[in-house]
PDB file with one MODEL, atoms N, CA, C and O in Angstrom:
MODEL        1
ATOM      1  N   MET A   1     -10.130   9.887  17.417  1.00  0.00           N
ATOM      2  CA  MET A   1      -8.960  10.181  16.965  1.00  0.00           C
ATOM      3  C   MET A   1      -8.813  10.882  15.912  1.00  0.00           C
ATOM      4  O   MET A   1      -9.753  10.905  15.117  1.00  0.00           O
ATOM      5  N   ALA A   2      -7.910  11.444  15.695  1.00  0.00           N
ATOM      6  CA  ALA A   2      -7.378  12.386  14.750  1.00  0.00           C
ATOM      7  C   ALA A   2      -5.946  11.613  14.294  1.00  0.00           C
ATOM      8  O   ALA A   2      -5.311  10.909  15.079  1.00  0.00           O
ATOM      9  N   VAL A   3      -5.634  11.806  13.205  1.00  0.00           N
ATOM     10  CA  VAL A   3      -3.997  11.421  12.824  1.00  0.00           C
ATOM     11  C   VAL A   3      -3.709  12.489  11.451  1.00  0.00           C
ATOM     12  O   VAL A   3      -4.545  12.870  10.633  1.00  0.00           O
ATOM     13  N   GLU A   4      -2.917  12.668  11.483  1.00  0.00           N
ATOM     14  CA  GLU A   4      -2.187  13.880  10.503  1.00  0.00           C
ATOM     15  C   GLU A   4      -0.885  13.656  10.057  1.00  0.00           C
ATOM     16  O   GLU A   4      -0.280  13.252  11.050  1.00  0.00           O
ATOM     17  N   VAL A   5      -0.075  13.699   9.048  1.00  0.00           N
ATOM     18  CA  VAL A   5       1.133  13.533   8.468  1.00  0.00           C
ATOM     19  C   VAL A   5       1.184  15.289   8.491  1.00  0.00           C
ATOM     20  O   VAL A   5       0.311  16.127   8.268  1.00  0.00           O
ATOM     21  N   THR A   6       3.004  15.431   8.966  1.00  0.00           N
ATOM     22  CA  THR A   6       3.122  17.171   8.743  1.00  0.00           C
ATOM     23  C   THR A   6       3.348  17.381   7.141  1.00  0.00           C
ATOM     24  O   THR A   6       3.503  16.364   6.464  1.00  0.00           O
ATOM     25  N   SER A   7       3.368  18.390   6.640  1.00  0.00           N
ATOM     26  CA  SER A   7       3.639  18.865   5.741  1.00  0.00           C
ATOM     27  C   SER A   7       4.591  19.831   5.556  1.00  0.00           C
ATOM     28  O   SER A   7       5.185  20.381   6.483  1.00  0.00           O
ATOM     29  N   TRP A   8       4.759  20.059   4.386  1.00  0.00           N
ATOM     30  CA  TRP A   8       6.033  21.261   4.161  1.00  0.00           C
ATOM     31  C   TRP A   8       5.928  22.411   4.039  1.00  0.00           C
ATOM     32  O   TRP A   8       6.891  23.146   3.821  1.00  0.00           O
ATOM     33  N   ASP A   9       4.532  22.869   4.174  1.00  0.00           N
ATOM     34  CA  ASP A   9       3.857  24.535   4.339  1.00  0.00           C
ATOM     35  C   ASP A   9       4.778  25.266   5.427  1.00  0.00           C
ATOM     36  O   ASP A   9       4.995  24.871   6.572  1.00  0.00           O
ATOM     37  N   ALA A  10       5.336  26.572   4.725  1.00  0.00           N
ATOM     38  CA  ALA A  10       5.902  27.103   5.448  1.00  0.00           C
ATOM     39  C   ALA A  10       5.279  27.614   7.072  1.00  0.00           C
ATOM     40  O   ALA A  10       6.073  27.834   7.986  1.00  0.00           O
ATOM     41  N   ASP A  11       3.749  27.760   7.262  1.00  0.00           N
ATOM     42  CA  ASP A  11       2.959  27.429   8.323  1.00  0.00           C
ATOM     43  C   ASP A  11       2.992  26.090   8.928  1.00  0.00           C
ATOM     44  O   ASP A  11       2.504  25.811  10.023  1.00  0.00           O
ATOM     45  N   ALA A  12       3.502  25.414   8.266  1.00  0.00           N
ATOM     46  CA  ALA A  12       2.886  23.828   9.063  1.00  0.00           C
ATOM     47  C   ALA A  12       3.529  23.518  10.568  1.00  0.00           C
ATOM     48  O   ALA A  12       2.854  22.806  11.313  1.00  0.00           O
ATOM     49  N   ALA A  13       4.713  23.986  11.007  1.00  0.00           N
ATOM     50  CA  ALA A  13       5.158  23.734  12.483  1.00  0.00           C
ATOM     51  C   ALA A  13       4.108  24.255  13.265  1.00  0.00           C
ATOM     52  O   ALA A  13       3.669  23.454  14.089  1.00  0.00           O
ATOM     53  N   ARG A  14       3.514  25.504  13.242  1.00  0.00           N
ATOM     54  CA  ARG A  14       2.382  25.804  14.282  1.00  0.00           C
ATOM     55  C   ARG A  14       0.940  25.237  14.111  1.00  0.00           C
ATOM     56  O   ARG A  14       0.105  24.960  14.972  1.00  0.00           O
ATOM     57  N   ARG A  15       0.889  25.148  12.803  1.00  0.00           N
ATOM     58  CA  ARG A  15      -0.644  24.579  12.856  1.00  0.00           C
ATOM     59  C   ARG A  15      -0.554  23.232  12.961  1.00  0.00           C
ATOM     60  O   ARG A  15      -1.645  22.914  13.434  1.00  0.00           O
ATOM     61  N   ASP A  16       0.194  22.078  12.779  1.00  0.00           N
ATOM     62  CA  ASP A  16       0.529  20.711  12.926  1.00  0.00           C
ATOM     63  C   ASP A  16       0.472  20.405  14.674  1.00  0.00           C
ATOM     64  O   ASP A  16      -0.365  19.643  15.157  1.00  0.00           O
ATOM     65  N   ARG A  17       1.527  21.149  15.520  1.00  0.00           N
ATOM     66  CA  ARG A  17       2.201  21.290  16.535  1.00  0.00           C
ATOM     67  C   ARG A  17       1.319  22.245  17.883  1.00  0.00           C
ATOM     68  O   ARG A  17       1.628  22.288  19.074  1.00  0.00           O
ATOM     69  N   VAL A  18       0.336  22.833  17.287  1.00  0.00           N
ATOM     70  CA  VAL A  18       0.260  23.744  18.017  1.00  0.00           C
ATOM     71  C   VAL A  18      -0.952  24.069  17.878  1.00  0.00           C
ATOM     72  O   VAL A  18      -1.654  23.621  18.785  1.00  0.00           O
ATOM     73  N   ASP A  19      -1.509  24.685  17.090  1.00  0.00           N
ATOM     74  CA  ASP A  19      -3.193  24.744  16.909  1.00  0.00           C
ATOM     75  C   ASP A  19      -3.822  23.378  16.661  1.00  0.00           C
ATOM     76  O   ASP A  19      -4.654  23.043  17.504  1.00  0.00           O
ATOM     77  N   LYS A  20      -3.641  22.732  15.908  1.00  0.00           N
ATOM     78  CA  LYS A  20      -4.398  21.857  15.797  1.00  0.00           C
ATOM     79  C   LYS A  20      -4.283  20.738  16.839  1.00  0.00           C
ATOM     80  O   LYS A  20      -5.364  20.180  17.026  1.00  0.00           O
ATOM     81  N   PRO A  21      -3.262  20.257  17.571  1.00  0.00           N
ATOM     82  CA  PRO A  21      -3.367  19.803  19.053  1.00  0.00           C
ATOM     83  C   PRO A  21      -4.683  20.185  20.438  1.00  0.00           C
ATOM     84  O   PRO A  21      -5.405  19.548  21.205  1.00  0.00           O
ATOM     85  N   ASP A  22      -4.366  21.665  20.089  1.00  0.00           N
ATOM     86  CA  ASP A  22      -5.213  22.619  21.002  1.00  0.00           C
ATOM     87  C   ASP A  22      -6.865  22.671  20.466  1.00  0.00           C
ATOM     88  O   ASP A  22      -7.730  22.890  21.315  1.00  0.00           O
ATOM     89  N   GLY A  23      -7.244  22.469  19.074  1.00  0.00           N
ATOM     90  CA  GLY A  23      -8.303  22.482  18.804  1.00  0.00           C
ATOM     91  C   GLY A  23      -8.946  21.214  19.091  1.00  0.00           C
ATOM     92  O   GLY A  23     -10.149  21.065  19.309  1.00  0.00           O
ATOM     93  N   TYR A  24      -8.140  20.397  19.076  1.00  0.00           N
ATOM     94  CA  TYR A  24      -8.446  18.766  18.922  1.00  0.00           C
ATOM     95  C   TYR A  24      -8.894  18.384  20.125  1.00  0.00           C
ATOM     96  O   TYR A  24     -10.002  17.862  20.249  1.00  0.00           O
ATOM     97  N   ALA A  25      -7.891  18.654  21.379  1.00  0.00           N
ATOM     98  CA  ALA A  25      -8.193  18.788  22.528  1.00  0.00           C
ATOM     99  C   ALA A  25      -9.506  19.253  23.280  1.00  0.00           C
ATOM    100  O   ALA A  25     -10.281  18.793  24.118  1.00  0.00           O
ATOM    101  N   ALA A  26      -9.335  20.483  22.489  1.00  0.00           N
ATOM    102  CA  ALA A  26     -10.866  21.518  22.838  1.00  0.00           C
ATOM    103  C   ALA A  26     -12.067  20.749  22.585  1.00  0.00           C
ATOM    104  O   ALA A  26     -13.080  20.940  23.258  1.00  0.00           O
ATOM    105  N   ALA A  27     -11.998  19.565  21.303  1.00  0.00           N
ATOM    106  CA  ALA A  27     -13.039  19.426  20.685  1.00  0.00           C
ATOM    107  C   ALA A  27     -13.433  17.983  21.648  1.00  0.00           C
ATOM    108  O   ALA A  27     -14.417  17.268  21.463  1.00  0.00           O
ATOM    109  N   GLY A  28     -12.534  17.826  22.540  1.00  0.00           N
ATOM    110  CA  GLY A  28     -12.531  16.040  23.407  1.00  0.00           C
ATOM    111  C   GLY A  28     -12.095  14.981  22.758  1.00  0.00           C
ATOM    112  O   GLY A  28     -12.330  13.826  23.113  1.00  0.00           O
ATOM    113  N   ILE A  29     -11.183  15.427  21.394  1.00  0.00           N
ATOM    114  CA  ILE A  29     -10.880  13.835  20.872  1.00  0.00           C
ATOM    115  C   ILE A  29      -9.591  13.502  21.646  1.00  0.00           C
ATOM    116  O   ILE A  29      -8.541  14.131  21.771  1.00  0.00           O
ATOM    117  N   PRO A  30     -10.025  12.245  22.154  1.00  0.00           N
ATOM    118  CA  PRO A  30      -9.044  11.443  22.799  1.00  0.00           C
ATOM    119  C   PRO A  30      -7.836  11.108  22.477  1.00  0.00           C
ATOM    120  O   PRO A  30      -7.016  10.813  23.347  1.00  0.00           O
ATOM    121  N   VAL A  31      -7.504  11.103  21.000  1.00  0.00           N
ATOM    122  CA  VAL A  31      -5.937  11.000  20.553  1.00  0.00           C
ATOM    123  C   VAL A  31      -5.891  11.494  19.508  1.00  0.00           C
ATOM    124  O   VAL A  31      -6.686  11.341  18.581  1.00  0.00           O
ATOM    125  N   TYR A  32      -4.772  12.267  19.554  1.00  0.00           N
ATOM    126  CA  TYR A  32      -4.279  12.902  18.251  1.00  0.00           C
ATOM    127  C   TYR A  32      -2.684  12.018  18.455  1.00  0.00           C
ATOM    128  O   TYR A  32      -1.968  11.917  19.452  1.00  0.00           O
ATOM    129  N   LEU A  33      -2.485  11.327  16.709  1.00  0.00           N
ATOM    130  CA  LEU A  33      -1.205  11.269  16.576  1.00  0.00           C
ATOM    131  C   LEU A  33      -1.027  12.023  15.252  1.00  0.00           C
ATOM    132  O   LEU A  33      -1.885  12.172  14.382  1.00  0.00           O
ATOM    133  N   LEU A  34       0.178  12.453  15.251  1.00  0.00           N
ATOM    134  CA  LEU A  34       1.104  13.398  14.412  1.00  0.00           C
ATOM    135  C   LEU A  34       2.314  12.268  13.829  1.00  0.00           C
ATOM    136  O   LEU A  34       3.132  11.707  14.558  1.00  0.00           O
ATOM    137  N   ILE A  35       2.237  12.151  12.819  1.00  0.00           N
ATOM    138  CA  ILE A  35       3.380  11.632  11.729  1.00  0.00           C
ATOM    139  C   ILE A  35       4.122  12.689  11.685  1.00  0.00           C
ATOM    140  O   ILE A  35       3.788  13.533  10.854  1.00  0.00           O
ATOM    141  N   HIS A  36       5.088  12.914  12.371  1.00  0.00           N
ATOM    142  CA  HIS A  36       6.169  13.947  11.954  1.00  0.00           C
ATOM    143  C   HIS A  36       7.353  13.724  10.822  1.00  0.00           C
ATOM    144  O   HIS A  36       8.429  13.313  11.257  1.00  0.00           O
ATOM    145  N   ARG A  37       7.222  13.990   9.254  1.00  0.00           N
ATOM    146  CA  ARG A  37       8.001  13.448   8.970  1.00  0.00           C
ATOM    147  C   ARG A  37       9.498  14.361   8.563  1.00  0.00           C
ATOM    148  O   ARG A  37      10.263  13.773   7.799  1.00  0.00           O
ATOM    149  N   GLU A  38       9.780  15.309   8.893  1.00  0.00           N
ATOM    150  CA  GLU A  38      10.666  16.029   9.146  1.00  0.00           C
ATOM    151  C   GLU A  38      11.575  15.425  10.208  1.00  0.00           C
ATOM    152  O   GLU A  38      12.663  14.961   9.867  1.00  0.00           O
ATOM    153  N   SER A  39      11.235  15.411  11.303  1.00  0.00           N
ATOM    154  CA  SER A  39      12.129  14.751  12.451  1.00  0.00           C
ATOM    155  C   SER A  39      11.940  12.887  12.680  1.00  0.00           C
ATOM    156  O   SER A  39      12.354  12.197  13.611  1.00  0.00           O
ATOM    157  N   CYS A  40      11.362  12.579  11.757  1.00  0.00           N
ATOM    158  CA  CYS A  40      11.262  11.355  11.473  1.00  0.00           C
ATOM    159  C   CYS A  40      10.672  10.261  12.895  1.00  0.00           C
ATOM    160  O   CYS A  40      11.123   9.131  13.079  1.00  0.00           O
ATOM    161  N   SER A  41       9.780  10.804  13.623  1.00  0.00           N
ATOM    162  CA  SER A  41       9.200  10.484  14.505  1.00  0.00           C
ATOM    163  C   SER A  41       7.744  10.375  14.778  1.00  0.00           C
ATOM    164  O   SER A  41       7.141  11.171  14.057  1.00  0.00           O
ATOM    165  N   VAL A  42       7.209   9.916  15.294  1.00  0.00           N
ATOM    166  CA  VAL A  42       5.784   9.423  15.825  1.00  0.00           C
ATOM    167  C   VAL A  42       5.277  10.378  17.079  1.00  0.00           C
ATOM    168  O   VAL A  42       5.885  10.084  18.108  1.00  0.00           O
ATOM    169  N   VAL A  43       4.338  11.426  17.250  1.00  0.00           N
ATOM    170  CA  VAL A  43       3.986  11.584  18.549  1.00  0.00           C
ATOM    171  C   VAL A  43       2.499  11.673  18.680  1.00  0.00           C
ATOM    172  O   VAL A  43       1.761  12.101  17.792  1.00  0.00           O
ATOM    173  N   VAL A  44       2.122  11.251  19.816  1.00  0.00           N
ATOM    174  CA  VAL A  44       0.834  10.738  20.357  1.00  0.00           C
ATOM    175  C   VAL A  44       0.670  11.898  21.917  1.00  0.00           C
ATOM    176  O   VAL A  44       1.313  12.101  22.947  1.00  0.00           O
ATOM    177  N   PHE A  45      -0.569  12.406  21.283  1.00  0.00           N
ATOM    178  CA  PHE A  45      -1.479  13.038  22.286  1.00  0.00           C
ATOM    179  C   PHE A  45      -2.194  12.650  22.485  1.00  0.00           C
ATOM    180  O   PHE A  45      -2.991  12.335  21.602  1.00  0.00           O
ATOM    181  N   ASP A  46      -2.493  12.314  24.202  1.00  0.00           N
ATOM    182  CA  ASP A  46      -3.851  12.077  24.957  1.00  0.00           C
ATOM    183  C   ASP A  46      -4.249  12.648  25.992  1.00  0.00           C
ATOM    184  O   ASP A  46      -3.712  13.704  26.325  1.00  0.00           O
ATOM    185  N   GLN A  47      -5.228  12.123  26.709  1.00  0.00           N
ATOM    186  CA  GLN A  47      -5.779  12.823  27.436  1.00  0.00           C
ATOM    187  C   GLN A  47      -6.139  14.123  27.437  1.00  0.00           C
ATOM    188  O   GLN A  47      -5.453  14.961  28.023  1.00  0.00           O
ATOM    189  N   PRO A  48      -7.246  14.433  26.785  1.00  0.00           N
ATOM    190  CA  PRO A  48      -7.851  15.955  26.736  1.00  0.00           C
ATOM    191  C   PRO A  48      -8.251  16.611  27.780  1.00  0.00           C
ATOM    192  O   PRO A  48      -9.298  16.154  28.237  1.00  0.00           O
ATOM    193  N   GLU A  49      -7.655  17.870  28.568  1.00  0.00           N
ATOM    194  CA  GLU A  49      -8.502  18.056  29.682  1.00  0.00           C
ATOM    195  C   GLU A  49      -8.349  19.922  29.368  1.00  0.00           C
ATOM    196  O   GLU A  49      -7.410  20.601  28.951  1.00  0.00           O
ATOM    197  N   ASN A  50      -9.801  20.278  29.816  1.00  0.00           N
ATOM    198  CA  ASN A  50      -9.453  21.992  29.693  1.00  0.00           C
ATOM    199  C   ASN A  50      -8.728  22.627  28.200  1.00  0.00           C
ATOM    200  O   ASN A  50      -7.830  23.461  28.322  1.00  0.00           O
ATOM    201  N   GLY A  51      -9.115  22.239  26.977  1.00  0.00           N
ATOM    202  CA  GLY A  51      -8.704  22.823  26.167  1.00  0.00           C
ATOM    203  C   GLY A  51      -6.955  22.296  25.672  1.00  0.00           C
ATOM    204  O   GLY A  51      -6.288  22.948  24.869  1.00  0.00           O
ATOM    205  N   SER A  52      -6.439  20.967  26.372  1.00  0.00           N
ATOM    206  CA  SER A  52      -5.255  20.920  26.021  1.00  0.00           C
ATOM    207  C   SER A  52      -4.783  19.532  26.607  1.00  0.00           C
ATOM    208  O   SER A  52      -5.144  19.177  27.729  1.00  0.00           O
ATOM    209  N   TYR A  53      -3.961  18.754  25.805  1.00  0.00           N
ATOM    210  CA  TYR A  53      -3.473  17.406  25.704  1.00  0.00           C
ATOM    211  C   TYR A  53      -2.750  17.870  27.046  1.00  0.00           C
ATOM    212  O   TYR A  53      -2.321  19.003  27.264  1.00  0.00           O
ATOM    213  N   GLN A  54      -2.687  16.467  28.139  1.00  0.00           N
ATOM    214  CA  GLN A  54      -2.321  16.326  29.275  1.00  0.00           C
ATOM    215  C   GLN A  54      -1.134  15.886  28.917  1.00  0.00           C
ATOM    216  O   GLN A  54      -0.116  16.431  29.343  1.00  0.00           O
ATOM    217  N   HIS A  55      -1.098  14.780  28.038  1.00  0.00           N
ATOM    218  CA  HIS A  55       0.150  14.002  27.756  1.00  0.00           C
ATOM    219  C   HIS A  55       0.378  13.669  26.311  1.00  0.00           C
ATOM    220  O   HIS A  55      -0.456  13.449  25.432  1.00  0.00           O
ATOM    221  N   GLU A  56       2.092  13.684  26.239  1.00  0.00           N
ATOM    222  CA  GLU A  56       2.453  13.967  24.782  1.00  0.00           C
ATOM    223  C   GLU A  56       3.840  13.040  24.849  1.00  0.00           C
ATOM    224  O   GLU A  56       4.838  13.166  25.558  1.00  0.00           O
ATOM    225  N   GLU A  57       3.497  12.052  23.816  1.00  0.00           N
ATOM    226  CA  GLU A  57       4.884  10.935  23.865  1.00  0.00           C
ATOM    227  C   GLU A  57       5.426  10.894  22.146  1.00  0.00           C
ATOM    228  O   GLU A  57       4.820  10.523  21.140  1.00  0.00           O
ATOM    229  N   ARG A  58       6.833  11.450  22.326  1.00  0.00           N
ATOM    230  CA  ARG A  58       7.255  11.632  20.856  1.00  0.00           C
ATOM    231  C   ARG A  58       8.258  10.036  20.676  1.00  0.00           C
ATOM    232  O   ARG A  58       9.186   9.872  21.468  1.00  0.00           O
ATOM    233  N   LEU A  59       8.048   9.251  19.896  1.00  0.00           N
ATOM    234  CA  LEU A  59       9.082   8.092  19.597  1.00  0.00           C
ATOM    235  C   LEU A  59       9.504   8.285  17.950  1.00  0.00           C
ATOM    236  O   LEU A  59       8.902   8.836  17.028  1.00  0.00           O
ATOM    237  N   PRO A  60      10.915   7.521  18.013  1.00  0.00           N
ATOM    238  CA  PRO A  60      11.243   7.743  16.574  1.00  0.00           C
ATOM    239  C   PRO A  60      10.128   6.363  15.556  1.00  0.00           C
ATOM    240  O   PRO A  60       9.417   5.429  15.928  1.00  0.00           O
ATOM    241  N   PHE A  61      10.427   6.802  14.492  1.00  0.00           N
ATOM    242  CA  PHE A  61       9.886   5.875  13.277  1.00  0.00           C
ATOM    243  C   PHE A  61      10.679   4.301  13.562  1.00  0.00           C
ATOM    244  O   PHE A  61      11.908   4.226  13.532  1.00  0.00           O
ATOM    245  N   GLY A  62      10.078   3.466  13.750  1.00  0.00           N
ATOM    246  CA  GLY A  62      10.474   2.173  13.587  1.00  0.00           C
ATOM    247  C   GLY A  62      10.376   1.748  15.367  1.00  0.00           C
ATOM    248  O   GLY A  62      10.598   0.565  15.627  1.00  0.00           O
ATOM    249  N   ALA A  63      10.110   2.522  16.331  1.00  0.00           N
ATOM    250  CA  ALA A  63       9.685   1.772  17.728  1.00  0.00           C
ATOM    251  C   ALA A  63       7.909   1.461  17.268  1.00  0.00           C
ATOM    252  O   ALA A  63       7.251   1.908  16.329  1.00  0.00           O
ATOM    253  N   PRO A  64       7.547   0.528  18.360  1.00  0.00           N
ATOM    254  CA  PRO A  64       6.126   0.386  18.469  1.00  0.00           C
ATOM    255  C   PRO A  64       5.666   1.593  19.036  1.00  0.00           C
ATOM    256  O   PRO A  64       6.123   2.318  19.919  1.00  0.00           O
ATOM    257  N   VAL A  65       4.758   1.639  18.398  1.00  0.00           N
ATOM    258  CA  VAL A  65       3.841   3.224  18.918  1.00  0.00           C
ATOM    259  C   VAL A  65       2.545   2.661  19.558  1.00  0.00           C
ATOM    260  O   VAL A  65       1.733   2.114  18.811  1.00  0.00           O
ATOM    261  N   HIS A  66       2.281   2.758  20.941  1.00  0.00           N
ATOM    262  CA  HIS A  66       0.772   2.692  21.577  1.00  0.00           C
ATOM    263  C   HIS A  66      -0.029   3.558  21.641  1.00  0.00           C
ATOM    264  O   HIS A  66       0.348   4.601  22.176  1.00  0.00           O
ATOM    265  N   LEU A  67      -1.452   3.479  21.122  1.00  0.00           N
ATOM    266  CA  LEU A  67      -1.985   4.327  20.898  1.00  0.00           C
ATOM    267  C   LEU A  67      -3.204   4.142  22.537  1.00  0.00           C
ATOM    268  O   LEU A  67      -3.557   3.017  22.890  1.00  0.00           O
ATOM    269  N   PRO A  68      -3.517   5.009  23.064  1.00  0.00           N
ATOM    270  CA  PRO A  68      -4.356   4.450  24.235  1.00  0.00           C
ATOM    271  C   PRO A  68      -5.718   4.481  24.139  1.00  0.00           C
ATOM    272  O   PRO A  68      -6.220   4.747  23.047  1.00  0.00           O
ATOM    273  N   ALA A  69      -6.541   4.211  25.280  1.00  0.00           N
ATOM    274  CA  ALA A  69      -7.647   3.895  24.967  1.00  0.00           C
ATOM    275  C   ALA A  69      -8.484   5.183  24.675  1.00  0.00           C
ATOM    276  O   ALA A  69      -8.392   6.096  25.497  1.00  0.00           O
ATOM    277  N   PRO A  70      -9.240   5.336  23.654  1.00  0.00           N
ATOM    278  CA  PRO A  70     -10.448   3.973  23.290  1.00  0.00           C
ATOM    279  C   PRO A  70      -9.723   3.508  22.377  1.00  0.00           C
ATOM    280  O   PRO A  70     -10.042   2.336  22.180  1.00  0.00           O
ATOM    281  N   VAL A  71      -8.657   3.938  21.520  1.00  0.00           N
ATOM    282  CA  VAL A  71      -8.042   3.187  20.306  1.00  0.00           C
ATOM    283  C   VAL A  71      -7.649   1.681  20.977  1.00  0.00           C
ATOM    284  O   VAL A  71      -8.298   0.635  20.997  1.00  0.00           O
ATOM    285  N   ASP A  72      -6.337   2.007  21.509  1.00  0.00           N
ATOM    286  CA  ASP A  72      -6.167   0.615  22.486  1.00  0.00           C
ATOM    287  C   ASP A  72      -5.294   0.003  21.178  1.00  0.00           C
ATOM    288  O   ASP A  72      -5.485  -1.209  21.270  1.00  0.00           O
ATOM    289  N   ILE A  73      -4.649   0.178  20.304  1.00  0.00           N
ATOM    290  CA  ILE A  73      -3.774  -0.375  19.688  1.00  0.00           C
ATOM    291  C   ILE A  73      -2.211  -0.313  19.798  1.00  0.00           C
ATOM    292  O   ILE A  73      -1.745   0.287  20.767  1.00  0.00           O
ATOM    293  N   THR A  74      -1.521  -0.777  19.056  1.00  0.00           N
ATOM    294  CA  THR A  74       0.051  -0.637  18.683  1.00  0.00           C
ATOM    295  C   THR A  74       0.224  -0.765  17.353  1.00  0.00           C
ATOM    296  O   THR A  74      -0.284  -1.661  16.679  1.00  0.00           O
ATOM    297  N   LEU A  75       1.016   0.210  16.894  1.00  0.00           N
ATOM    298  CA  LEU A  75       1.172   0.110  15.473  1.00  0.00           C
ATOM    299  C   LEU A  75       2.598   0.016  15.416  1.00  0.00           C
ATOM    300  O   LEU A  75       3.260   0.359  16.396  1.00  0.00           O
ATOM    301  N   ASP A  76       3.262  -0.504  14.147  1.00  0.00           N
ATOM    302  CA  ASP A  76       4.206  -0.566  14.008  1.00  0.00           C
ATOM    303  C   ASP A  76       4.864   0.139  13.095  1.00  0.00           C
ATOM    304  O   ASP A  76       4.735  -0.122  11.898  1.00  0.00           O
ATOM    305  N   THR A  77       5.750   1.239  13.590  1.00  0.00           N
ATOM    306  CA  THR A  77       6.346   2.300  12.555  1.00  0.00           C
ATOM    307  C   THR A  77       7.449   1.737  11.878  1.00  0.00           C
ATOM    308  O   THR A  77       8.085   2.666  11.380  1.00  0.00           O
ATOM    309  N   GLU A  78       8.011   0.564  11.609  1.00  0.00           N
ATOM    310  CA  GLU A  78       9.351   0.414  10.871  1.00  0.00           C
ATOM    311  C   GLU A  78       8.886   0.909   9.599  1.00  0.00           C
ATOM    312  O   GLU A  78       9.479   1.958   9.344  1.00  0.00           O
ATOM    313  N   PRO A  79       8.049   0.577   8.673  1.00  0.00           N
ATOM    314  CA  PRO A  79       7.872   0.927   7.453  1.00  0.00           C
ATOM    315  C   PRO A  79       7.949   2.483   7.021  1.00  0.00           C
ATOM    316  O   PRO A  79       8.348   2.934   5.947  1.00  0.00           O
ATOM    317  N   LEU A  80       7.346   3.344   8.410  1.00  0.00           N
ATOM    318  CA  LEU A  80       7.710   4.304   8.072  1.00  0.00           C
ATOM    319  C   LEU A  80       9.159   5.006   7.633  1.00  0.00           C
ATOM    320  O   LEU A  80       9.193   6.187   7.286  1.00  0.00           O
TER     321      LEU A  80
ENDMDL
END
């Protein structure tokens, strides 16, 4: 699993939301969790196949976030 918290760099949008998910999926990392501070949301990417994630779920801070197998836990994002 990979976890990323967005940064305030000018190129962060592309790097965190496009380049990294593609790279992690291509490497076969099963789950990528992106904590998006700007939009106050959490994005879970999973089901890597052919170099991209087949599933993406975006939830607001405060919602419980389930990380699918092999992680298989639910995070409480209320403190975020």
